[in-house]
N, C-alpha and C positions, 0 to 999 in steps of 0.2 A: 415548514416551508412548501408552498402550493405545488411546486414542480421542480425538475432539475434544469429548467430552461435558465439559461444565462440572465436574461432580463429579470425573471422572477426572483432568482436568488440575489441579484443586486438590489431590488426593490425591498426584499426582505431585510437585507444587511443594513440599509439605509434607516431602518427602524430602531437600530441598537448602535448609536454612534459612539458609545463608551467601551465598546469591546476591545481588548488588548490582545487576546489570543482565542483561537478557534482550533478545536480538535475535529479533524474531518477524515473522510475516506479519501481514496486516491482520484477521486473525480477531476478531471481537468476543468470541467465547468465552474466546480466550486472554487478551485484554485485561482481560476482567471477572475471569477466574480469579486472575491475577497481581495485580490491584488488590485483590481481597478477601482472598487469602492474605497478601500482603505488600505494603502500600501504599508502602513505600519502595524497591521494586525499581525501577530506571530501566529503562523500555521504550522499545527502539529498533527502527524499522521496518528491516526487511532491504533491501538496496541494489536488489534486483530490483523490489519494490514500490514503492519511492521513485521509480526511473527510469520504471516504468510509469505511475505517477500523473502525473509531470511531462510524459512524453510525451503521455498523453491530453489533459491541459490545454492542452498547446502545439498539438496538432492541432485542439482545439476553438476555440481563439483565432484559429489562421490560417483556419480555415474561415469564421469570422465576418468577416475581413478581405479575403478573396480572393472575388470574385464566382464564382457557380456556373458562369456561361457567359462565356467571354472571346470577343469577336469581333475577327477581324483583319480590316484593310482589304483591299482587292482588290489581287491581286499585280500588280506592275508589272514589265513586261518592258523590259529596256534593249536 
């Protein structure tokens, strides 16, 4: 694809009328271009971005559960 501009992506897509699905990144431009040119194409998020999103949400959830400061009791010597 020559660029990430909406019109360039749409023009590129028109060269492939038989596409049934596309694996893409999270670009809103790609999503819009695909939907406008051929709304029947199934759009699939690529695995890197799926895993990144899951990891980001997991980190956010863990930060909410784990206190920022954990205090340990005094060290006992035996």
